[in-house]
N, CA, C and O of each residue as an XYZ file, in Angstrom:
596
protein
N     -31.249     -6.192    -15.375
C     -31.684     -4.908    -15.917
C     -31.910     -5.069    -17.419
O     -31.526     -6.088    -17.994
N     -32.499     -4.125    -18.029
C     -32.871     -4.249    -19.430
C     -31.797     -3.720    -20.387
O     -32.075     -3.564    -21.575
N     -30.604     -3.446    -19.917
C     -29.523     -3.003    -20.785
C     -29.436     -1.496    -20.960
O     -28.492     -0.990    -21.567
N     -30.410     -0.786    -20.436
C     -30.377      0.670    -20.508
C     -29.307      1.202    -19.580
O     -29.072      0.675    -18.492
N     -28.664      2.262    -20.044
C     -27.718      2.935    -19.161
C     -28.466      3.908    -18.281
O     -29.433      4.544    -18.699
N     -27.994      4.008    -17.052
C     -28.587      4.980    -16.140
C     -27.495      5.564    -15.272
O     -26.444      4.951    -15.085
N     -27.741      6.731    -14.750
C     -26.786      7.350    -13.844
C     -26.802      6.611    -12.511
O     -27.836      6.110    -12.069
N     -25.640      6.555    -11.890
C     -25.538      5.942    -10.593
C     -24.624      6.788     -9.722
O     -23.619      7.303    -10.213
N     -24.941      6.942     -8.458
C     -24.059      7.706     -7.570
C     -22.673      7.068     -7.508
O     -22.545      5.844     -7.475
N     -21.651      7.900     -7.492
C     -20.265      7.436     -7.323
C     -19.898      7.660     -5.868
O     -19.987      8.778     -5.361
N     -19.488      6.599     -5.204
C     -19.175      6.665     -3.780
C     -17.771      6.118     -3.496
O     -17.160      5.443     -4.325
N     -17.293      6.433     -2.304
C     -16.014      5.919     -1.838
C     -16.269      4.804     -0.835
O     -17.157      4.910      0.011
N     -15.484      3.734     -0.934
C     -15.538      2.621      0.010
C     -14.136      2.470      0.590
O     -13.142      2.563     -0.130
N     -14.067      2.238      1.895
C     -12.740      2.114      2.513
C     -12.719      0.919      3.446
O     -13.669      0.684      4.193
N     -11.644      0.175      3.401
C     -11.389     -0.933      4.332
C     -10.041     -0.655      4.981
O      -9.077     -0.291      4.307
N      -9.986     -0.829      6.297
C      -8.775     -0.567      7.070
C      -8.313     -1.882      7.695
O      -9.099     -2.619      8.290
N      -7.029     -2.152      7.544
C      -6.409     -3.327      8.157
C      -5.114     -2.894      8.841
O      -4.587     -1.816      8.566
N      -4.613     -3.740      9.728
C      -3.336     -3.502     10.390
C      -2.432     -4.686     10.173
O      -2.880     -5.831     10.101
N      -1.131     -4.391     10.067
C      -0.158     -5.462      9.968
C       1.123     -5.035     10.677
O       1.398     -3.844     10.825
N       1.885     -6.002     11.102
C       3.150     -5.744     11.785
C       4.271     -6.260     10.910
O       4.186     -7.354     10.353
N       5.319     -5.469     10.793
C       6.481     -5.879      9.987
C       7.715     -5.105     10.438
O       7.624     -4.059     11.081
N       8.863     -5.654     10.079
C      10.094     -4.940     10.369
C      10.814     -4.608      9.061
O      10.575     -5.219      8.020
N      11.699     -3.620      9.155
C      12.484     -3.238      7.991
C      13.704     -2.468      8.452
O      13.831     -2.102      9.620
N      14.588     -2.232      7.513
C      15.769     -1.409      7.750
C      15.833     -0.385      6.625
O      15.788     -0.748      5.449
N      15.936      0.882      6.976
C      16.108      1.893      5.949
C      17.573      1.919      5.547
O      18.451      2.367      6.284
N      17.790      1.413      4.336
C      19.169      1.303      3.811
C      19.084      1.278      2.283
O      18.415      0.425      1.700
N      19.757      2.205      1.662
C      19.733      2.273      0.191
C      21.005      1.639     -0.398
O      22.120      1.962      0.011
N      20.816      0.743     -1.354
C      21.985      0.152     -2.020
C      22.741      1.169     -2.879
O      23.859      0.903     -3.321
N      22.131      2.328     -3.112
C      22.749      3.362     -3.944
C      23.617      4.322     -3.150
O      24.262      5.201     -3.722
N      23.636      4.154     -1.817
C      24.432      5.021     -0.948
C      25.457      4.201     -0.186
O      25.283      2.997      0.004
N      26.521      4.852      0.250
C      27.533      4.175      1.051
C      26.967      3.908      2.446
O      25.937      4.469      2.821
N      27.648      3.045      3.217
C      27.217      2.792      4.588
C      27.193      4.085      5.397
O      26.283      4.302      6.197
N      28.193      4.946      5.191
C      28.281      6.220      5.911
C      27.109      7.127      5.529
O      26.498      7.752      6.396
N      26.798      7.197      4.245
C      25.677      8.021      3.782
C      24.337      7.495      4.320
O      23.473      8.273      4.725
N      24.178      6.175      4.317
C      22.953      5.579      4.871
C      22.796      5.915      6.344
O      21.710      6.285      6.791
N      23.876      5.786      7.093
C      23.827      6.071      8.520
C      23.494      7.533      8.765
O      22.688      7.842      9.643
N      24.101      8.437      8.004
C      23.835      9.870      8.162
C      22.391     10.212      7.783
O      21.754     11.031      8.446
N      21.879      9.593      6.732
C      20.534      9.892      6.242
C      19.440      9.281      7.108
O      18.472      9.959      7.451
N      19.584      8.014      7.463
C      18.513      7.275      8.124
C      18.684      7.140      9.643
O      17.751      6.721     10.328
N      19.854      7.488     10.175
C      20.068      7.438     11.628
C      19.775      6.079     12.218
O      20.192      5.053     11.680
N      19.040      6.073     13.353
C      18.779      4.806     14.048
C      17.923      3.835     13.234
O      17.902      2.638     13.518
N      17.221      4.345     12.228
C      16.405      3.472     11.363
C      17.265      2.661     10.392
O      16.753      1.812      9.662
N      18.572      2.928     10.387
C      19.517      2.188      9.555
C      20.208      1.071     10.315
O      21.128      0.445      9.790
N      19.780      0.809     11.541
C      20.376     -0.260     12.339
C      20.407     -1.568     11.564
O      19.394     -1.955     10.982
N      21.549     -2.262     11.542
C      21.625     -3.541     10.800
C      20.583     -4.569     11.224
O      20.227     -5.451     10.442
N      20.091     -4.459     12.458
C      19.080     -5.392     12.948
C      17.658     -4.971     12.584
O      16.705     -5.713     12.825
N      17.519     -3.790     12.008
C      16.190     -3.305     11.613
C      15.373     -2.854     12.806
O      15.865     -2.788     13.932
N      14.126     -2.547     12.538
C      13.168     -2.128     13.558
C      11.763     -2.408     13.030
O      11.578     -2.612     11.831
N      10.782     -2.416     13.920
C       9.439     -2.795     13.500
C       8.407     -1.718     13.670
O       8.615     -0.738     14.385
N       7.289     -1.912     13.002
C       6.132     -1.012     13.086
C       4.860     -1.825     13.106
O       4.803     -2.938     12.584
N       3.840     -1.251     13.716
C       2.482     -1.741     13.597
C       1.797     -0.792     12.614
O       1.303      0.271     12.990
N       1.781     -1.198     11.361
C       1.252     -0.370     10.286
C      -0.283     -0.433     10.266
O      -0.878     -1.434     10.665
N      -0.894      0.626      9.808
C      -2.315      0.635      9.502
C      -2.430      1.038      8.038
O      -1.856      2.045      7.624
N      -3.160      0.267      7.260
C      -3.343      0.576      5.843
C      -4.829      0.789      5.563
O      -5.681      0.013      5.995
N      -5.112      1.864      4.830
C      -6.475      2.188      4.421
C      -6.544      2.044      2.912
O      -5.834      2.731      2.178
N      -7.396      1.153      2.462
C      -7.595      0.924      1.026
C      -8.918      1.603      0.659
O      -9.981      1.225      1.153
N      -8.836      2.605     -0.209
C     -10.023      3.351     -0.601
C     -10.331      3.110     -2.074
O      -9.465      3.225     -2.941
N     -11.605      2.770     -2.329
C     -12.091      2.558     -3.686
C     -13.078      3.676     -4.027
O     -13.687      4.283     -3.146
N     -13.216      3.923     -5.311
C     -14.181      4.909     -5.788
C     -14.880      4.308     -7.000
O     -14.234      3.883     -7.958
N     -16.199      4.280     -6.944
C     -16.912      3.737     -8.098
C     -18.404      3.930     -7.994
O     -18.918      4.354     -6.959
N     -19.100      3.617     -9.077
C     -20.550      3.739     -9.075
C     -21.209      2.592     -8.321
O     -20.693      1.475     -8.278
N     -22.338      2.886     -7.740
C     -23.121      1.837     -7.082
C     -23.816      1.023     -8.162
O     -24.515      1.575     -9.012
N     -23.624     -0.277     -8.127
C     -24.314     -1.163     -9.041
C     -25.788     -1.211     -8.654
O     -26.105     -1.600     -7.529
N     -26.686     -0.833     -9.534
C     -28.117     -0.819     -9.184
C     -28.651     -2.194     -8.760
O     -29.562     -2.280     -7.937
N     -28.089     -3.253     -9.315
C     -28.599     -4.585     -9.005
C     -28.175     -5.057     -7.619
O     -28.946     -5.728     -6.933
N     -26.930     -4.705     -7.189
C     -26.427     -5.186     -5.902
C     -26.471     -4.131     -4.804
O     -26.473     -4.459     -3.618
N     -26.506     -2.846     -5.213
C     -26.446     -1.767     -4.231
C     -25.061     -1.521     -3.701
O     -24.890     -0.811     -2.711
N     -24.047     -2.109     -4.358
C     -22.671     -2.019     -3.878
C     -21.724     -1.532     -4.973
O     -22.000     -1.686     -6.162
N     -20.623     -0.952     -4.560
C     -19.495     -0.675     -5.469
C     -18.722     -1.965     -5.668
O     -18.311     -2.296     -6.781
N     -18.529     -2.690     -4.571
C     -17.852     -3.991     -4.567
C     -18.369     -4.760     -3.363
O     -18.729     -4.164     -2.348
N     -18.404     -6.035     -3.470
C     -18.738     -6.867     -2.330
C     -17.559     -6.810     -1.355
O     -16.425     -7.120     -1.721
N     -17.838     -6.414     -0.119
C     -16.771     -6.267      0.875
C     -16.021     -7.581      1.087
O     -14.821     -7.565      1.363
N     -16.701     -8.707      0.965
C     -16.041    -10.008      1.089
C     -14.948    -10.148      0.041
O     -13.862    -10.655      0.323
N     -15.245     -9.697     -1.161
C     -14.258     -9.739     -2.238
C     -13.086     -8.812     -1.937
O     -11.930     -9.183     -2.142
N     -13.377     -7.618     -1.456
C     -12.320     -6.662     -1.096
C     -11.434     -7.239      0.003
O     -10.210     -7.125     -0.066
N     -12.038     -7.854      1.010
C     -11.258     -8.475      2.104
C     -10.320     -9.546      1.561
O      -9.178     -9.658      2.007
N     -10.796    -10.329      0.604
C      -9.963    -11.381     -0.004
C      -8.784    -10.766     -0.742
O      -7.663    -11.262     -0.625
N      -9.010     -9.696     -1.499
C      -7.932     -9.046     -2.232
C      -6.899     -8.442     -1.283
O      -5.700     -8.499     -1.555
N      -7.355     -7.866     -0.172
C      -6.433     -7.297      0.819
C      -5.595     -8.408      1.453
O      -4.392     -8.244      1.651
N      -6.216     -9.512      1.762
C      -5.486    -10.638      2.337
C      -4.386    -11.115      1.386
O      -3.250    -11.342      1.802
N      -4.733    -11.262      0.115
C      -3.768    -11.748     -0.878
C      -2.652    -10.747     -1.164
O      -1.483    -11.124     -1.253
N      -3.012     -9.472     -1.307
C      -2.068     -8.465     -1.772
C      -1.270     -7.772     -0.660
O      -0.191     -7.234     -0.910
N      -1.795     -7.789      0.545
C      -1.141     -7.074      1.631
C      -0.782     -7.998      2.784
O       0.393     -8.184      3.100
N      -1.794     -8.572      3.404
C      -1.590     -9.284      4.655
C      -0.655    -10.507      4.506
O       0.280    -10.676      5.288
N      -0.915    -11.334      3.517
C      -0.088    -12.540      3.364
C       1.350    -12.204      2.923
O       2.271    -12.999      3.114
N       1.519    -11.020      2.336
C       2.835    -10.622      1.821
C       3.633     -9.863      2.865
O       4.851    -10.028      2.936
N       2.979     -9.024      3.688
C       3.710     -8.114      4.560
C       3.578     -8.412      6.058
O       4.495     -8.112      6.822
N       2.452     -8.997      6.490
C       2.228     -9.163      7.926
C       3.211    -10.141      8.544
O       3.385    -11.263      8.069
N       3.852     -9.687      9.616
C       4.858    -10.464     10.350
C       6.010    -10.891      9.459
O       6.495    -12.019      9.546
N       6.440     -9.975      8.601
C       7.547    -10.241      7.677
C       8.679     -9.242      7.914
O       8.471     -8.158      8.459
N       9.871     -9.634      7.494
C      10.971     -8.708      7.366
C      10.881     -8.211      5.943
O      11.237     -8.930      5.009
N      10.411     -6.996      5.766
C      10.083     -6.479      4.453
C      11.282     -6.551      3.508
O      11.130     -6.927      2.346
N      12.454     -6.202      3.987
C      13.643     -6.183      3.122
C      14.086     -7.582      2.690
O      14.604     -7.761      1.588
N      13.882     -8.558      3.550
C      14.357     -9.919      3.261
C      13.287    -10.814      2.646
O      13.603    -11.718      1.873
N      12.028    -10.568      2.982
C      10.957    -11.477      2.569
C      10.164    -11.033      1.336
O       9.423    -11.827      0.756
N      10.317     -9.769      0.937
C       9.547     -9.242     -0.176
C      10.499     -8.844     -1.310
O      11.220     -7.855     -1.179
N      10.517     -9.590     -2.414
C      11.474     -9.338     -3.485
C      11.513     -7.899     -4.006
O      12.576     -7.414     -4.394
N      10.379     -7.221     -4.019
C      10.319     -5.830     -4.488
C      11.323     -4.954     -3.762
O      11.869     -4.017     -4.345
N      11.569     -5.251     -2.497
C      12.425     -4.406     -1.681
C      13.894     -4.795     -1.722
O      14.702     -4.276     -0.953
N      14.233     -5.704     -2.614
C      15.657     -5.962     -2.867
C      16.262     -4.790     -3.623
O      17.459     -4.528     -3.505
N      15.438     -4.075     -4.409
C      15.947     -2.953     -5.205
C      15.228     -1.631     -4.889
O      15.474     -0.623     -5.551
N      14.345     -1.631     -3.886
C      13.651     -0.422     -3.467
C      13.768     -0.271     -1.954
O      13.509     -1.220     -1.214
N      14.153      0.905     -1.493
C      14.296      1.170     -0.065
C      12.895      1.055      0.577
O      11.918      1.577      0.040
N      12.814      0.384      1.703
C      11.522      0.077      2.326
C      10.985      1.252      3.158
O      10.591      1.086      4.313
N      10.979      2.436      2.543
C      10.351      3.604      3.167
C       8.830      3.426      3.152
O       8.306      2.587      2.420
N       8.142      4.205      3.947
C       6.678      4.109      3.938
C       6.125      4.494      2.576
O       5.099      3.967      2.147
N       6.810      5.425      1.884
C       6.355      5.810      0.548
C       6.414      4.621     -0.420
O       5.458      4.355     -1.148
N       7.545      3.914     -0.418
C       7.688      2.767     -1.305
C       6.778      1.611     -0.921
O       6.317      0.870     -1.790
N       6.515      1.449      0.369
C       5.585      0.393      0.808
C       4.180      0.715      0.304
O       3.454     -0.181     -0.126
N       3.798      1.984      0.354
C       2.476      2.376     -0.157
C       2.356      2.117     -1.655
O       1.313      1.657     -2.120
N       3.412      2.407     -2.414
C       3.408      2.151     -3.855
C       3.326      0.648     -4.114
O       2.589      0.208     -4.995
N       4.077     -0.132     -3.352
C       4.043     -1.588     -3.496
C       2.621     -2.127     -3.257
O       2.132     -2.968     -4.012
N       1.970     -1.629     -2.198
C       0.598     -2.064     -1.903
C      -0.338     -1.653     -3.032
O      -1.172     -2.448     -3.465
N      -0.208     -0.425     -3.511
C      -1.025      0.050     -4.638
C      -0.893     -0.898     -5.834
O      -1.890     -1.353     -6.395
N       0.353     -1.186     -6.212
C       0.592     -2.047     -7.375
C      -0.045     -3.415     -7.194
O      -0.630     -3.958     -8.131
N       0.064     -3.974     -5.996
C      -0.533     -5.292     -5.732
C      -2.054     -5.240     -5.755
O      -2.695     -6.138     -6.302
N      -2.632     -4.207     -5.173
C      -4.093     -4.082     -5.132
C      -4.666     -3.756     -6.515
O      -5.761     -4.205     -6.853
N      -3.942     -2.988     -7.300
C      -4.415     -2.554     -8.616
C      -4.663     -3.745     -9.534
O      -5.534     -3.688    -10.402
N      -3.908     -4.818     -9.352
C      -4.064     -6.012    -10.190
C      -5.497     -6.556    -10.147
O      -6.021     -7.002    -11.168
N      -6.123     -6.521     -8.984
C      -7.487     -7.047     -8.836
C      -8.574     -5.989     -8.896
O      -9.717     -6.287     -9.243
N      -8.221     -4.749     -8.557
C      -9.250     -3.723     -8.447
C      -9.328     -2.765     -9.615
O     -10.332     -2.076     -9.792
N      -8.271     -2.717    -10.417
C      -8.270     -1.848    -11.593
C      -8.612     -0.407    -11.238
O      -8.079      0.150    -10.279
N      -9.503      0.189    -12.019
C      -9.835      1.598    -11.845
C     -10.693      1.886    -10.617
O     -10.942      3.053    -10.314
N     -11.150      0.866     -9.905
C     -11.864      1.104     -8.659
C     -10.923      1.618     -7.572
O     -11.352      2.346     -6.676
N      -9.647      1.245     -7.643
C      -8.689      1.653     -6.603
C      -8.471      3.156     -6.698
O      -8.090      3.680     -7.744
N      -8.723      3.843     -5.579
C      -8.602      5.299     -5.537
C      -7.355      5.738     -4.758
O      -6.616      6.617     -5.203
N      -7.129      5.115     -3.586
C      -6.039      5.580     -2.732
C      -5.592      4.488     -1.783
O      -6.393      3.686     -1.303
N      -4.288      4.477     -1.523
C      -3.713      3.681     -0.441
C      -3.139      4.684      0.555
O      -2.316      5.527      0.200
N      -3.581      4.583      1.793
C      -3.024      5.421      2.863
C      -2.340      4.491      3.856
O      -2.944      3.529      4.331
N      -1.095      4.775      4.165
C      -0.314      3.917      5.059
C       0.158      4.737      6.264
O       0.835      5.755      6.123
N      -0.220      4.261      7.443
C       0.229      4.864      8.697
C       1.388      3.999      9.201
O       1.195      2.845      9.582
N       2.587      4.572      9.197
C       3.725      3.835      9.740
C       3.756      3.973     11.259
O       4.099      3.033     11.975
N       3.391      5.162     11.735
C       3.213      5.450     13.156
C       1.968      6.335     13.245
O       1.340      6.640     12.231
N       1.622      6.737     14.452
C       0.496      7.650     14.618
C       0.786      9.004     13.995
O      -0.135      9.741     13.644
N       2.061      9.332     13.857
C       2.452     10.655     13.351
C       3.002     10.646     11.934
O       3.108     11.707     11.317
N       3.353      9.486     11.401
C       3.932      9.390     10.068
C       2.986      8.649      9.128
O       2.745      7.452      9.284
N       2.455      9.382      8.151
C       1.446      8.839      7.248
C       1.784      9.240      5.817
O       2.222     10.362      5.565
N       1.580      8.320      4.890
C       1.742      8.636      3.469
C       0.542      8.088      2.721
O      -0.107      7.153      3.189
N       0.240      8.660      1.563
C      -0.805      8.098      0.729
C      -0.377      8.176     -0.740
O       0.432      9.014     -1.139
N      -0.957      7.267     -1.518
C      -0.595      7.164     -2.935
C      -1.847      6.922     -3.745
O      -2.724      6.148     -3.362
N      -1.908      7.618     -4.898
C      -3.063      7.495     -5.798
C      -2.651      7.113     -7.202
O      -3.397      7.349     -8.152
N      -1.483      6.530     -7.348
C      -1.063      6.010     -8.647
C      -0.341      6.981     -9.555
O      -0.009      6.626    -10.686
N      -0.089      8.189     -9.097
C       0.584      9.165     -9.943
C       2.045      8.816    -10.126
O       2.678      8.270     -9.222
N       2.580      9.130    -11.292
C       4.001      8.944    -11.597
C       4.599     10.266    -12.072
O       3.901     11.117    -12.623
N       5.887     10.418    -11.850
C       6.591     11.627    -12.273
C       8.001     11.233    -12.717
O       8.548     10.241    -12.235
N       8.582     11.992    -13.618
C       9.937     11.745    -14.053
C      10.888     12.396    -13.062
O      10.754     13.581    -12.757
N      11.849     11.628    -12.559
C      12.839     12.167    -11.626
C      14.220     11.775    -12.098
O      14.366     10.925    -12.977
N      15.214     12.379    -11.530
C      16.592     12.034    -11.869
C      17.339     13.243    -12.361
O      16.832     14.364    -12.380
N      18.564     12.975    -12.759
C      19.449     14.061    -13.184
C      19.417     14.250    -14.668
O      20.106     15.125    -15.194
């Protein structure tokens, strides 16, 4: 192009992948009794598994030269590196260092995926949606809030 700026449509791109992993809902900040009362059968010492579905959504302008927001091949590579190789067929609590100090809830898994994907996608990353089951879904868009006492 000749260096001129021009308007470009802003579109959403989404890639969906599935992975299987196990975890145990157990907080190091609570007693064993509190964990059992809060998490019930999901606190089993042997853990339990899910077939997760993750939706990675990007938002950005269409590059006039390529006609794309991102090359899907590149996006697939980033998903493989940031999600699949880290979480697929893993014990999330034992195999992923982030979860040594964070409870492996679907909310925290979505934040973990966001943080990993953000490294390569920057401001193109719009949303991570994680389906833990057909009925339990969370999504994250990078927002932070102050919590605590």
